[in-house]
Steps between C-alpha positions, in 0.01 A plus 500: 500500500646835391466822717224652274294174567567506861392860524173437319425221759607723794281794401160348544618333820605834630174646391299243711715525794505874500130550436441227763692683774344835392156336533572373848609861604191637345275260668653547848589877500322633198816655396797361299844621551665688205798275557308215361445673166854635497659150538279351251565787260881472519466114474281528202747755330801279543318159426317665187833620358640148532183343354545707176786283414695756305795725538378748243484861634168616369284219659685519832473891497121485421457236776691728744296811400167301557618357823588850624166607402353247752755568772424875489158411629630282798787706634429822693746707296242801515505553874828697533423700179162581630636675803700715274221577247153351533438512135829362380409120539194547269723671238766228523249214489345663195826527336580130585177396319590702199849362483400135541201526254720703262806275517303175469276641224795643306707176526213291398423709194869517407613150578179307527368257765675168557772319682793707357305825492231614759390174680136436514545468879598869507188599329291296749672648804441859361130413445466356840635813668263725313210276562572478876535873531197567301289264717654650824413859381142388422469331838459159364812401685428665820836475690853567379595144591251375245652697219846410604412133514376505135802691382743264670299195384531635137874538541556150641280334245434742200350227286403142584374292199538152652283447801566186693150354441418451136269764360313522160732590204304814426559636850873403483542684172361823660722454812811506303463861438300612797659659812488273789378788729177500311452134558570546877252792529219329315553176698500709819177663405337164434625366834370811667139389395535227757489765786128581482424124490719437810319794685158364403601147642621672817172682542288200423690297758433771758141537397551871412489490120289783336488564124700669361708631792577132591750494223699811594481524889461311823414556863787533754501553881629835595738350742694343215512814286881586569597138414370495146574701198144621410311813417203584718185553280212490742454692714668798314782656703689828455841499345615424144671171445668636200715708725656184654862456348654217721375185661572648839289803415230268388513295823485824700195608318316172580591534864341839510197363320485224758505741789232714338274211425545353840412829651176508294416143621540348153641133507470403134594690187473423119857501340656441167847340489804691389621263216878446484529522131868391487371163624266486196791607280714218641232241425448663169865465427503119590190448290662683206807277529296188515229559243572826332212738470183351635277707268696408191502135607114489533448700186723272301281202599184658356 
């Protein structure tokens, strides 16, 4: 086995291990340390360069440019600059986007796309960063950790055309040119559909199911409020959960809510769970490695 083949095997293994650890952190603390994304990003940069299997300057330079595009989002380079000038990080980040898109676009138009020119994996990484950033700005990816997870996953596995479980040929043909991050996101979205079903089963077992709220919320004793990552929906309480920035601030908010509810003589509340989306992304990544894109697989069978 040559170094390129070994790197191609190591990359998805690192993806599963890294996302698995991040999912555990997100489940336990509802926060993921930036060090996780930084380690995975640096590891993906090095292993991805080895996986190219070439010493040609252009492919390696394009891979380094795309990798730095991801690393720019996971390292806090902007904090010292922000203390000097609050607007400077926005200007520099905008310039970074222009340099990366302009550089990759110019190289692709001039030298083409291929193993000895601009690797297809580079195009996939750039698309992944743009997609994750757009979804974050639109609020689809709610937390910064979610966007970083997608970017890093796209760096570790830009394309994945050979799922471990055999899939229809039509689906495999599409996957050859399809960024892996899109498979991960679509599979995670499908897996998220299981959450309402799980809530409904919980409510049915407790005898508290009501349609349609039984698919989105459940009843919780006020005494357990600080222990669970939830939003209180009924009764309505003052304070905007959107202002909560960290897991400790979130826990402190629920402590204050518990004290207020207890003072009012309320013992049960209706809550909705705070879904740790990195967990779903980790499961979506495993599903994408095993069977590719679930949507494509099902469509190919029709």
